[in-house]
Residue frames relative to the residue before (quaternion, step in Angstrom):
aa qw qx qy qz dx dy dz
X 1.0000 0.0000 0.0000 0.0000 0.00 0.00 0.00
X 0.6288 -0.5477 0.4051 0.3748 3.49 -1.23 0.44
X 0.6347 -0.5320 0.3990 0.3935 3.58 -1.22 0.41
X 0.8346 0.0325 0.0354 0.5488 3.58 0.90 -0.95
X 0.0476 0.7781 -0.6254 0.0343 3.65 0.40 1.07
X 0.1336 -0.7818 0.6003 0.1031 3.56 -0.98 0.65
X 0.2309 -0.7573 0.5927 0.1480 3.65 -0.67 1.08
X 0.0667 -0.8331 0.5415 -0.0907 3.57 -1.01 0.98
X 0.1030 0.7385 -0.6583 0.1027 3.51 -1.16 0.89
X 0.0853 -0.7678 0.6304 0.0768 3.46 -1.28 0.48
X 0.2651 -0.6967 0.6491 0.1515 3.37 -1.51 0.38
X 0.3586 -0.7702 0.5069 0.1459 3.50 -1.21 0.83
X 0.5698 -0.6077 0.4562 0.3129 3.46 -1.38 0.31
X 0.7809 0.2764 -0.0915 0.5526 3.47 1.23 -0.66
X 0.3606 -0.6685 0.5914 0.2708 3.56 -1.38 0.13
X 0.6999 -0.4840 0.3304 0.4083 3.48 -1.29 0.43
X 0.6102 0.5658 -0.3330 0.4435 3.57 1.08 -0.80
X 0.6328 0.5322 -0.3175 0.4642 3.65 1.18 -0.71
X 0.8053 0.3377 -0.1594 0.4605 3.63 0.87 -0.71
X 0.6714 -0.5344 0.3261 0.3966 3.60 1.16 0.27
X 0.7419 -0.4267 0.2239 0.4662 3.54 1.20 0.44
X 0.7568 -0.4362 0.2940 0.3879 3.49 -1.44 0.08
X 0.5765 0.5939 -0.3422 0.4448 3.62 1.34 -0.55
X 0.7375 0.4001 -0.2404 0.4881 3.61 1.20 -0.20
X 0.0936 0.8308 -0.5446 0.0657 3.64 1.11 0.68
X 0.6761 0.5437 -0.3311 0.3709 3.62 0.84 -0.84
X 0.6235 0.5472 -0.3165 0.4600 3.52 1.36 -0.26
X 0.4764 0.7263 -0.4018 0.2900 3.59 1.29 -0.25
X 0.1929 -0.8332 0.4709 0.2165 3.54 1.24 -0.86
X 0.5058 -0.6651 0.4898 0.2488 3.48 -0.97 0.96
X 0.2086 -0.7161 0.6544 0.1244 3.64 -0.91 1.02
X 0.8066 -0.1193 0.1794 0.5504 3.52 0.58 -1.33
X 0.0776 -0.7797 0.6193 0.0509 3.66 -0.95 0.72
X 0.0994 -0.7718 0.6267 0.0415 3.59 -1.05 0.72
X 0.0906 -0.7417 0.6632 0.0436 3.41 -1.28 0.84
X 0.1489 -0.7348 0.6489 0.1294 3.43 -1.36 0.39
X 0.1607 -0.8204 0.5436 0.0745 3.58 -0.38 1.16
X 0.5011 -0.6492 0.4925 0.2913 3.56 -1.01 0.86
X 0.6548 0.5154 -0.3137 0.4552 3.58 1.08 -0.81
X 0.7179 0.4132 -0.2485 0.5021 3.62 0.91 -0.88
X 0.1321 -0.8056 0.5411 0.2020 3.57 1.23 -0.73
X 0.6531 0.4215 -0.3545 0.5197 3.42 0.92 1.16
X 0.5642 -0.5952 0.4650 0.3333 3.56 -1.36 0.12
X 0.0865 -0.7226 0.6786 0.0989 3.48 -1.36 0.46
X 0.2233 -0.7857 0.5698 0.0907 3.52 -0.98 1.09
X 0.1271 -0.7900 0.5984 0.0408 3.51 -0.91 0.96
X 0.2142 -0.7277 0.6327 0.1560 3.64 -1.15 0.63
X 0.7453 -0.3692 0.2654 0.4876 3.58 -1.26 0.13
X 0.6535 0.5377 -0.3049 0.4368 3.59 0.86 -1.06
X 0.7392 0.4185 -0.2204 0.4795 3.69 0.99 -0.66
X 0.2977 0.7748 -0.5184 0.2054 3.74 1.17 0.32
X 0.6312 0.5339 -0.3809 0.4141 3.65 0.83 -0.73
X 0.6399 0.5064 -0.3086 0.4887 3.63 1.07 -0.85
X 0.5917 0.5555 -0.3512 0.4669 3.64 1.03 -0.77
X 0.6993 0.4777 -0.2970 0.4410 3.56 0.64 -1.15
X 0.6230 0.5396 -0.3393 0.4534 3.57 1.03 -0.82
X 0.6527 0.4741 -0.3406 0.4830 3.64 0.87 -0.82
X 0.6384 0.5363 -0.3518 0.4254 3.65 0.78 -0.89
X 0.7015 0.4667 -0.2735 0.4640 3.60 0.93 -1.05
X 0.6364 0.5168 -0.3457 0.4566 3.69 1.11 -0.36
X 0.5758 0.6182 -0.4021 0.3530 3.57 1.11 -0.42
X 0.5406 -0.5637 0.5166 0.3510 3.52 -1.35 0.34
X 0.7605 -0.1357 0.1010 0.6269 3.46 1.13 -0.76
X 0.2702 -0.7309 0.6091 0.1477 3.53 -1.10 0.84
X 0.1100 -0.8210 0.5602 -0.0030 3.50 -0.77 1.13
X 0.1664 0.8020 -0.5481 0.1692 3.56 -0.70 0.96
X 0.4341 -0.6720 0.5351 0.2714 3.57 -1.28 0.03
X 0.8288 -0.0102 -0.0440 0.5577 3.57 -0.34 1.30
X 0.3264 0.7894 -0.4700 0.2223 3.62 1.14 0.49
X 0.6188 0.5383 -0.3378 0.4618 3.62 1.08 -0.66
X 0.7677 0.3887 -0.2093 0.4645 3.54 0.87 -1.05
X 0.8025 0.2703 -0.1616 0.5067 3.57 1.14 -0.31
X 0.7510 0.4089 -0.2695 0.4428 3.57 0.38 -1.20
X 0.6733 0.4660 -0.3236 0.4740 3.67 0.82 -0.84
X 0.6297 0.5435 -0.3413 0.4377 3.57 1.01 -0.63
X 0.6246 0.5073 -0.3211 0.4995 3.58 1.18 -0.66
X 0.6707 0.5200 -0.2746 0.4520 3.51 1.08 -0.76
X 0.5223 0.6961 -0.4098 0.2733 3.59 1.05 -0.57
X 0.6537 0.4984 -0.3597 0.4414 3.77 0.91 -0.67
X 0.6765 0.5320 -0.2781 0.4265 3.62 1.21 -0.43
X 0.7838 0.1351 -0.0309 0.6053 3.56 1.38 -0.37
X 0.6126 -0.5319 0.4018 0.4246 3.55 -1.22 -0.13
X 0.5934 -0.5663 0.4232 0.3849 3.54 -1.19 0.50
X 0.5822 0.5754 -0.3432 0.4606 3.60 1.14 -0.73
X 0.6451 0.5351 -0.3383 0.4278 3.65 0.77 -0.90
X 0.7121 0.4327 -0.2541 0.4909 3.57 0.98 -0.83
X 0.7057 0.4761 -0.2902 0.4372 3.55 0.87 -0.79
X 0.5974 0.5357 -0.3497 0.4836 3.64 1.33 -0.18
X 0.5878 0.5870 -0.4059 0.3809 3.61 1.11 -0.26
X 0.4375 -0.6953 0.5006 0.2729 3.58 -0.80 0.97
X 0.0023 0.8696 -0.4851 0.0924 3.57 -0.34 1.23
X 0.1417 -0.7405 0.6513 0.0858 3.57 -1.08 0.73
X 0.0922 -0.7897 0.6064 0.0156 3.64 -0.38 1.14
X 0.3271 -0.7821 0.4858 0.2129 3.66 -0.16 1.20
X 0.6644 0.5051 -0.3137 0.4528 3.52 0.94 -0.88
X 0.6204 0.5233 -0.3340 0.4792 3.59 0.91 -0.77
X 0.6770 0.4857 -0.3062 0.4605 3.59 0.75 -1.00
X 0.6594 0.5262 -0.2968 0.4474 3.65 0.89 -0.93
X 0.6806 0.4942 -0.2919 0.4554 3.56 0.97 -1.07
X 0.5793 0.5971 -0.3530 0.4281 3.59 1.11 -0.59
X 0.6885 0.4735 -0.2169 0.5046 3.50 1.08 -1.03
X 0.7677 0.4049 -0.1763 0.4643 3.56 0.78 -1.20
X 0.4046 -0.7034 0.5042 0.2954 3.65 1.03 -0.55
X 0.7759 0.1637 -0.1874 0.5797 3.55 1.15 0.24
X 0.5152 -0.6787 0.4297 0.2987 3.63 -1.21 0.42
X 0.2450 -0.7803 0.5616 0.1252 3.56 -0.45 1.22
X 0.4430 -0.6774 0.5028 0.3034 3.54 -1.16 0.53
X 0.5982 -0.5270 0.4342 0.4194 3.59 -1.15 0.36
X 0.6406 0.5254 -0.3491 0.4379 3.60 0.91 -0.84
X 0.6350 0.5327 -0.3231 0.4567 3.64 0.94 -0.83
X 0.6663 0.4910 -0.2761 0.4885 3.59 0.90 -0.96
X 0.6941 0.4997 -0.2673 0.4439 3.56 0.79 -1.07
X 0.7157 0.4524 -0.2729 0.4568 3.54 0.81 -0.90
X 0.6802 0.4647 -0.2941 0.4846 3.61 1.06 -0.58
X 0.7176 0.4372 -0.2442 0.4840 3.58 1.12 -0.68
X 0.8145 0.2657 -0.0916 0.5075 3.55 0.82 -1.05
X 0.3756 -0.7152 0.4853 0.3344 3.53 1.13 -0.50
X 0.5813 0.5227 -0.3966 0.4812 3.67 1.11 0.58
X 0.2511 -0.7430 0.6036 0.1435 3.58 -1.28 0.58
X 0.6078 -0.5186 0.4639 0.3826 3.47 -1.31 0.39
X 0.4546 -0.7269 0.4580 0.2350 3.54 -1.08 0.72
X 0.7892 -0.0042 -0.0231 0.6137 3.55 1.32 -0.19
X 0.3654 -0.6924 0.5323 0.3220 3.59 -1.06 -0.62
X 0.7027 -0.4707 0.3210 0.4262 3.51 -1.35 0.04
X 0.5724 0.5476 -0.4075 0.4542 3.68 1.04 -0.47
X 0.6870 0.4753 -0.3045 0.4575 3.61 0.85 -0.87
X 0.6073 0.5447 -0.3472 0.4625 3.61 1.05 -0.72
X 0.6599 0.5065 -0.3281 0.4475 3.63 0.89 -0.83
X 0.6450 0.5227 -0.3122 0.4619 3.51 1.10 -0.79
X 0.6291 0.5174 -0.3230 0.4818 3.58 1.06 -0.78
X 0.6310 0.5280 -0.3253 0.4662 3.55 0.91 -0.87
X 0.6886 0.4598 -0.2958 0.4764 3.66 0.81 -0.90
X 0.6590 0.5065 -0.2902 0.4742 3.57 1.07 -0.58
X 0.4905 -0.6563 0.4276 0.3819 3.65 1.31 -0.32
X 0.4829 0.6799 -0.4084 0.3712 3.59 1.25 0.12
X 0.0135 -0.8739 0.4856 -0.0168 3.52 0.90 1.18
X 0.6153 0.5795 -0.3490 0.4047 3.57 1.05 -0.70
X 0.6197 0.5226 -0.3251 0.4870 3.55 1.15 -0.84
X 0.6630 0.5036 -0.3364 0.4402 3.60 0.81 -1.00
X 0.6616 0.4844 -0.3223 0.4730 3.71 0.89 -0.73
X 0.6724 0.4797 -0.3294 0.4574 3.57 0.87 -0.79
X 0.6510 0.4920 -0.3348 0.4712 3.61 0.95 -0.64
X 0.6435 0.4916 -0.3277 0.4866 3.59 1.01 -0.65
X 0.6093 0.5545 -0.3475 0.4478 3.57 1.00 -0.69
X 0.6552 0.5430 -0.2884 0.4390 3.42 1.01 -1.10
X 0.6768 0.4920 -0.2940 0.4621 3.62 0.98 -0.82
X 0.5884 0.5509 -0.3450 0.4809 3.58 1.22 -0.60
X 0.6729 0.5223 -0.2771 0.4446 3.48 0.94 -1.10
X 0.6476 0.5256 -0.3085 0.4574 3.56 0.98 -0.90
X 0.6301 0.5300 -0.3247 0.4654 3.50 0.99 -1.00
X 0.6801 0.5087 -0.2950 0.4378 3.59 0.74 -1.09
X 0.6725 0.4932 -0.2827 0.4739 3.58 1.00 -0.80
X 0.6111 0.5235 -0.3316 0.4925 3.66 1.11 -0.63
X 0.6622 0.5062 -0.2997 0.4642 3.51 0.97 -0.91
X 0.6783 0.4903 -0.3036 0.4554 3.56 0.80 -0.89
X 0.5889 0.5480 -0.3554 0.4760 3.66 1.09 -0.69
X 0.6804 0.5057 -0.2843 0.4478 3.52 0.84 -1.12
X 0.6249 0.5500 -0.3091 0.4599 3.54 1.01 -0.91
X 0.7315 0.4625 -0.2345 0.4428 3.53 0.80 -1.11
X 0.7949 0.3502 -0.1236 0.4797 3.55 1.00 -0.99
X 0.4152 -0.7023 0.4900 0.3069 3.63 1.11 -0.50
X 0.7823 0.1976 -0.1616 0.5682 3.57 1.17 0.21
X 0.0946 -0.7217 0.6653 0.1662 3.58 -1.43 0.14
X 0.4147 -0.6908 0.5359 0.2523 3.45 -1.30 0.29
X 0.0251 -0.7740 0.6294 0.0649 3.54 -1.24 0.35
X 0.5120 -0.6332 0.4894 0.3122 3.50 -1.36 0.38
X 0.3554 -0.7058 0.5480 0.2743 3.73 -0.80 0.76
X 0.7123 -0.4350 0.3304 0.4407 3.50 -1.32 0.19
X 0.7196 0.4229 -0.2457 0.4928 3.59 1.06 -0.61
X 0.6279 -0.6179 0.3011 0.3651 3.56 1.37 0.28
X 0.5154 0.6232 -0.4225 0.4092 3.59 1.25 0.01
X 0.4679 -0.6579 0.5202 0.2786 3.59 -1.22 0.71
X 0.0751 -0.7843 0.6154 -0.0248 3.48 -0.88 1.09
X 0.3121 -0.7167 0.5967 0.1814 3.61 -1.19 0.60
X 0.0217 -0.7591 0.6494 0.0402 3.41 -1.22 0.73
X 0.4030 -0.6959 0.5235 0.2814 3.67 -0.88 0.85
X 0.1033 -0.7615 0.6398 0.0144 3.58 -1.15 0.83
X 0.0551 -0.7121 0.6963 0.0715 3.53 -1.42 0.58
X 0.0124 0.8366 -0.5427 0.0735 3.49 -0.21 1.35
X 0.3802 0.7012 -0.5061 0.3280 3.50 1.23 0.51
X 0.7186 -0.4595 0.3014 0.4261 3.51 -1.35 0.23
């Protein structure tokens, strides 16, 4: 494994319906972001006011690992930094990798439940609701859980050379992965 892979996820302040649809991801705004550093072996929580520090951590990583981070999380971060700053980050997007192999986009919940026997604790809609209600601890805990699940899925794939996912009909399927450098 790399010296300092950093696992990453973020939650937003808004929903797609609030910003005019999926074409306006950059208008969702960061509510909370969480990283898990292999060097610290712990989580770091960032709020919108801390995005500069978040981007510094992401840029210092040997590799940033997440689930749909190229198509979503980095897009949400674009208004806070330059596109070049984000595109230069060595990144492994597990969802992007799996969708290239499978021909469709599996959900993190599908992969986690089939591979690890765990499910996500909430979803992005619930997270936005918590944020709007001022329940910031719940937003941070939910985001930490997603980062932890992503890290555990990655580690399982690295150790075993495959992960599982649930098919559209609910059956458990296996897909080979190579998430080495």
